[in-house]
Legacy VTK file of the C-alpha trace (Angstrom):
# vtk DataFile Version 3.0
C-alpha trace
ASCII
DATASET POLYDATA
POINTS 384 float
19.707 -24.349 -15.909
17.625 -25.003 -12.794
20.783 -25.033 -10.663
21.871 -21.633 -11.987
18.393 -20.220 -11.338
18.444 -21.638 -7.823
21.887 -20.116 -7.211
20.755 -16.761 -8.566
17.693 -16.845 -6.329
19.912 -17.605 -3.337
21.976 -14.492 -4.098
18.791 -12.433 -4.356
17.578 -13.718 -0.969
20.939 -12.911 0.639
20.794 -9.406 -0.863
17.268 -8.955 0.480
18.302 -9.841 4.038
21.525 -7.802 3.898
19.690 -4.769 2.476
17.216 -4.742 5.387
19.773 -5.219 8.141
22.264 -2.950 6.372
19.713 -0.146 6.017
18.938 -0.289 9.738
22.649 -0.109 10.637
23.367 2.553 8.020
20.590 4.763 9.399
22.406 4.745 12.738
25.861 5.386 11.262
24.869 8.419 9.175
22.393 9.834 11.681
19.505 9.592 9.209
16.812 12.234 9.736
13.291 12.539 8.382
11.655 15.668 6.934
11.020 16.971 10.466
14.674 16.699 11.474
14.035 13.692 13.756
16.605 10.890 13.832
15.466 7.656 12.164
16.928 4.596 13.874
15.807 1.201 15.261
17.213 2.337 18.626
14.963 5.393 18.799
11.223 5.888 18.850
10.417 6.794 15.238
6.853 7.457 14.147
4.800 9.244 11.511
2.166 11.867 12.243
-0.645 9.263 12.150
0.916 7.567 15.188
-0.547 10.170 17.528
-4.023 9.310 16.264
-3.451 5.614 17.075
-2.056 6.444 20.509
-5.587 7.187 21.717
-6.540 3.529 21.289
-3.468 1.770 22.716
-4.985 0.866 26.082
-8.224 -0.547 24.624
-7.745 -1.238 20.900
-10.972 -3.222 20.436
-13.341 -1.059 22.488
-14.621 0.997 19.486
-15.364 -2.234 17.620
-17.220 -3.686 20.605
-19.127 -0.425 20.908
-20.257 -0.693 17.294
-21.322 -4.333 17.691
-23.439 -3.328 20.683
-25.526 -0.839 18.674
-29.100 -2.010 18.240
-31.134 0.735 16.570
-30.861 2.793 13.408
-30.521 5.966 15.481
-27.502 4.513 17.277
-25.906 3.624 13.934
-26.646 7.114 12.601
-25.029 8.615 15.689
-21.999 6.370 15.117
-21.644 7.443 11.459
-21.458 11.113 12.419
-19.236 10.570 15.466
-15.508 10.247 16.030
-13.003 8.501 13.769
-11.745 5.202 15.146
-8.540 3.366 14.358
-8.255 -0.223 13.253
-7.301 -2.243 16.371
-4.284 -4.176 14.987
-1.724 -1.360 15.122
-2.677 -0.046 18.602
-2.638 -3.656 19.834
0.843 -4.133 18.378
2.090 -0.990 20.138
0.483 -2.135 23.381
1.927 -5.663 23.355
5.422 -4.504 22.379
5.578 -1.724 24.962
6.783 0.614 22.219
4.955 3.636 23.580
6.334 3.403 27.108
9.478 1.275 26.924
12.322 0.353 24.601
11.625 0.569 20.841
13.975 -2.327 20.041
11.431 -5.162 20.105
9.025 -3.522 17.652
11.901 -2.166 15.530
13.359 -5.662 15.137
9.873 -7.009 14.484
9.464 -4.509 11.643
12.796 -5.563 10.147
11.653 -9.200 10.342
8.298 -8.349 8.732
10.076 -6.443 5.958
12.309 -9.459 5.267
9.335 -11.861 5.340
7.315 -9.685 2.945
10.279 -9.397 0.598
10.844 -13.160 0.629
7.201 -13.884 -0.175
7.189 -11.482 -3.128
10.533 -12.862 -4.292
9.290 -16.463 -4.354
6.156 -15.390 -6.228
8.005 -13.336 -8.845
10.610 -16.058 -9.315
8.127 -18.909 -9.830
5.065 -17.275 -11.350
6.386 -14.207 -13.173
9.843 -15.519 -14.103
11.315 -12.230 -12.937
14.891 -11.471 -13.935
17.610 -10.822 -11.378
17.548 -7.093 -12.199
13.793 -6.935 -11.676
14.048 -8.669 -8.315
16.964 -6.497 -7.170
15.096 -3.308 -8.118
12.049 -4.465 -6.140
14.213 -5.367 -3.133
16.009 -2.003 -3.094
12.898 0.169 -3.479
13.842 3.123 -1.207
10.381 3.699 0.253
10.081 0.062 1.370
13.419 0.377 3.177
12.434 3.699 4.738
9.091 2.485 6.113
10.824 -0.510 7.619
12.388 2.017 10.039
9.203 4.021 10.609
6.670 2.568 13.045
3.331 2.970 11.284
0.558 0.863 9.773
2.190 0.878 6.329
4.542 -2.096 6.645
2.104 -4.286 8.615
-0.643 -3.553 6.108
1.737 -4.332 3.228
2.449 -7.737 4.772
-1.266 -8.595 5.042
-1.912 -7.429 1.458
0.970 -9.630 0.293
-0.588 -12.660 2.021
-3.971 -11.827 0.461
-2.516 -11.489 -3.036
-0.426 -14.667 -2.881
-3.303 -16.712 -1.475
-5.614 -15.585 -4.285
-4.102 -14.454 -7.591
-0.662 -15.755 -6.712
-1.810 -19.374 -6.811
-2.220 -21.593 -9.858
-5.116 -23.522 -8.307
-7.832 -22.370 -5.969
-8.765 -24.358 -2.875
-10.778 -24.014 0.301
-7.499 -23.388 2.137
-6.479 -20.531 -0.192
-9.908 -18.897 0.086
-9.851 -19.239 3.874
-6.356 -17.700 4.006
-7.496 -14.878 1.726
-10.530 -14.191 3.896
-8.412 -14.170 7.056
-5.795 -11.843 5.535
-8.612 -9.596 4.270
-9.998 -9.419 7.802
-6.548 -8.472 9.132
-6.269 -5.781 6.447
-9.633 -4.366 7.518
-8.533 -4.377 11.154
-5.420 -2.413 10.210
-6.217 0.357 7.719
-9.414 2.197 6.616
-8.423 2.148 2.921
-8.473 -1.671 3.070
-12.178 -1.303 2.247
-10.975 -1.235 -1.362
-9.924 -4.879 -0.975
-13.555 -5.961 -0.693
-14.307 -5.695 -4.450
-11.040 -7.540 -5.178
-12.169 -10.512 -3.094
-15.607 -10.430 -4.763
-13.921 -10.503 -8.185
-11.694 -13.400 -7.124
-14.644 -15.463 -5.899
-16.675 -14.638 -9.012
-14.056 -15.848 -11.502
-13.593 -19.033 -9.445
-17.234 -19.630 -8.534
-17.406 -22.918 -10.459
-14.526 -24.395 -8.466
-16.495 -24.730 -5.215
-19.707 -26.270 -3.960
-22.772 -24.102 -3.407
-22.544 -24.788 0.322
-18.982 -23.476 0.517
-19.838 -20.416 -1.601
-22.830 -19.670 0.646
-20.662 -19.936 3.771
-18.002 -17.615 2.301
-20.647 -15.102 1.185
-22.200 -15.065 4.664
-18.857 -14.538 6.449
-17.692 -11.988 3.879
-20.963 -10.023 4.052
-20.762 -9.800 7.839
-17.142 -8.623 7.703
-17.903 -6.094 4.934
-20.952 -4.569 6.652
-19.173 -4.150 9.981
-16.009 -2.761 8.346
-17.860 -0.255 6.137
-19.921 0.966 9.090
-16.869 1.137 11.355
-14.875 3.286 8.927
-17.752 5.479 7.714
-16.916 8.376 10.111
-13.268 8.073 9.050
-14.196 8.294 5.377
-16.505 11.299 5.826
-13.919 13.313 7.774
-11.068 12.182 5.545
-12.982 13.214 2.433
-13.771 16.611 3.923
-10.173 17.260 4.992
-8.789 16.111 1.624
-10.443 19.045 -0.146
-7.998 21.369 1.660
-4.858 19.425 0.676
-2.607 21.279 -1.752
-0.855 20.021 -4.885
1.788 22.305 -6.402
0.502 24.924 -3.955
-3.138 24.731 -5.088
-5.875 23.213 -2.893
-7.800 20.201 -4.208
-11.094 22.066 -3.849
-9.757 24.731 -6.249
-8.952 22.058 -8.840
-12.468 20.650 -8.399
-14.084 24.052 -8.978
-11.751 24.898 -11.852
-8.306 26.495 -11.997
-8.543 28.093 -15.446
-11.334 30.563 -14.716
-10.733 32.534 -17.929
-11.755 29.515 -20.040
-15.301 28.272 -20.796
-16.795 26.447 -17.784
-16.718 22.842 -19.035
-13.309 23.226 -20.668
-12.063 24.707 -17.393
-13.379 21.708 -15.440
-11.995 19.211 -17.939
-8.498 20.703 -17.873
-8.527 21.248 -14.094
-9.686 17.699 -13.277
-7.217 16.254 -15.784
-4.404 18.269 -14.211
-5.469 17.088 -10.741
-5.489 13.456 -11.932
-2.012 13.752 -13.473
-0.748 15.533 -10.365
-2.071 12.799 -8.091
-0.383 10.163 -10.248
2.913 12.019 -9.875
2.453 12.328 -6.115
1.507 8.652 -5.911
4.717 7.661 -7.623
6.790 9.853 -5.287
7.590 12.563 -7.815
6.553 15.560 -5.763
7.956 18.704 -4.187
6.272 18.642 -0.774
9.075 17.012 1.232
9.598 20.109 3.385
13.037 20.301 4.963
14.184 16.921 3.648
17.882 16.567 2.656
18.532 16.474 -1.089
19.866 12.926 -1.081
16.687 11.706 0.668
14.570 13.696 -1.757
16.351 11.958 -4.631
16.055 8.475 -3.088
12.360 8.846 -2.286
11.579 10.264 -5.734
13.703 7.815 -7.746
11.197 5.056 -7.092
8.742 7.035 -9.223
10.864 6.196 -12.265
9.521 2.658 -11.886
6.185 3.240 -10.137
4.693 5.768 -12.595
5.376 3.806 -15.821
4.476 0.668 -13.878
0.972 2.019 -13.250
0.499 2.864 -16.927
2.054 -0.367 -18.260
-0.009 -2.476 -15.861
-3.249 -0.862 -17.039
-2.274 -1.537 -20.661
-0.478 -4.882 -20.523
-1.163 -6.285 -17.058
-3.184 -9.264 -15.867
-6.871 -8.587 -15.316
-6.630 -9.250 -11.591
-3.676 -6.863 -11.259
-5.746 -4.195 -12.978
-8.652 -4.776 -10.592
-6.298 -4.578 -7.611
-4.641 -1.367 -8.815
-7.860 0.415 -9.729
-9.523 -0.371 -6.403
-6.402 0.743 -4.534
-6.427 4.060 -6.372
-10.086 4.948 -5.717
-9.661 6.396 -2.178
-6.375 7.999 -3.215
-7.985 9.910 -6.075
-10.869 10.908 -3.827
-8.664 11.942 -0.936
-4.980 12.535 -0.210
-2.406 11.244 -2.691
0.810 9.931 -1.124
3.208 7.323 -2.454
3.143 5.312 0.785
-0.490 4.407 0.079
0.718 2.306 -2.866
3.460 0.635 -0.798
1.521 -2.680 -0.444
1.376 -3.179 -4.224
4.652 -1.398 -5.037
6.447 -4.704 -5.875
3.882 -5.398 -8.612
4.127 -1.852 -9.975
7.943 -1.922 -9.984
7.896 -5.222 -11.896
5.650 -3.680 -14.557
7.768 -0.516 -14.518
10.925 -2.519 -15.221
9.171 -4.317 -18.057
8.014 -0.990 -19.477
11.588 0.299 -19.672
12.790 -3.037 -21.067
10.096 -2.933 -23.753
11.000 0.663 -24.597
14.691 -0.231 -24.832
14.053 -3.232 -27.117
11.810 -1.168 -29.386
14.443 1.553 -29.683
17.057 -1.072 -30.617
14.746 -2.533 -33.264
14.291 0.923 -34.771
18.048 1.486 -34.800
18.625 -1.854 -36.557
15.837 -1.114 -39.049
17.348 2.310 -39.748
20.690 0.672 -40.586
LINES 1 385
384 0 1 2 3 4 5 6 7 8 9 10 11 12 13 14 15 16 17 18 19 20 21 22 23 24 25 26 27 28 29 30 31 32 33 34 35 36 37 38 39 40 41 42 43 44 45 46 47 48 49 50 51 52 53 54 55 56 57 58 59 60 61 62 63 64 65 66 67 68 69 70 71 72 73 74 75 76 77 78 79 80 81 82 83 84 85 86 87 88 89 90 91 92 93 94 95 96 97 98 99 100 101 102 103 104 105 106 107 108 109 110 111 112 113 114 115 116 117 118 119 120 121 122 123 124 125 126 127 128 129 130 131 132 133 134 135 136 137 138 139 140 141 142 143 144 145 146 147 148 149 150 151 152 153 154 155 156 157 158 159 160 161 162 163 164 165 166 167 168 169 170 171 172 173 174 175 176 177 178 179 180 181 182 183 184 185 186 187 188 189 190 191 192 193 194 195 196 197 198 199 200 201 202 203 204 205 206 207 208 209 210 211 212 213 214 215 216 217 218 219 220 221 222 223 224 225 226 227 228 229 230 231 232 233 234 235 236 237 238 239 240 241 242 243 244 245 246 247 248 249 250 251 252 253 254 255 256 257 258 259 260 261 262 263 264 265 266 267 268 269 270 271 272 273 274 275 276 277 278 279 280 281 282 283 284 285 286 287 288 289 290 291 292 293 294 295 296 297 298 299 300 301 302 303 304 305 306 307 308 309 310 311 312 313 314 315 316 317 318 319 320 321 322 323 324 325 326 327 328 329 330 331 332 333 334 335 336 337 338 339 340 341 342 343 344 345 346 347 348 349 350 351 352 353 354 355 356 357 358 359 360 361 362 363 364 365 366 367 368 369 370 371 372 373 374 375 376 377 378 379 380 381 382 383
């Protein structure tokens, strides 16, 4: 039995590697284009809109962080909080070191393919050993279209997903806690915070992890972790405060099904009583954001129909995965999901924001459909 499982896992690993390399080659062969009509290929410079924001920090990625650490008075901190948005330094540093912005895109493109393979392998080993995932579950996770697409797009999404994977596997992915696992988790958390603003949501997850394992460590070690964590959290929250304020303000103007978020917040059904109007409008906004999060949305302007289908088909697993996880999932998975969704429900809702935890959601989505299928079969047998 163990030999057959090992053989099956070998096939899954081969499929994972082939799918990544094959997708990169296939994008070149078919002349794959994004929603803006730009060719998507490892041999071309391919970015998302956010890239132009990060470009401003390529030459000196850490200067905003140093500037914050040099503040001494409350007035200086207040001035910082109402000032410009600053990027996390990891992505600009990566662009700088690879020469992506001024030279050939090949080095960073190949690096992204390697990172995609490494992330997939880590999730595969975890699901195989800890979750006893079936071959179909693993294959579905491997072939998630959005994960393949953002392997070709140079953005923070894939790098952030890799760091989140390391964080998850070093905490909830382990059977036993240790000083090494906590140290790895803290380091990966720091890298997450240096990469994306929404990584602030990972802070409560780490607090929860330390709380449920507080009896496993000495008071000295706990005190040291708390001190390091507190310093990281304070600096990170202060650093991204301007980003959050401007992001929150801009999010009110984002539209869902052609209606701005601020309209939903004030009430769409103006002919109904005030509180009923708010209840229905906020509920509709919440459902809409869930659909957008899963990829089931209509705002892919100018995208070819086959790409629209591929990007939306993942929602068949992601959406039920969210619901099934909240009902049947592990407590730590629930904490992770809920904290991830907080900034998304406050601000813009896009499926790429759930990319780091998509493997977990797809696993739960597959198990939702399996459970539904088995229940329907039981009813058919009972009816006979």
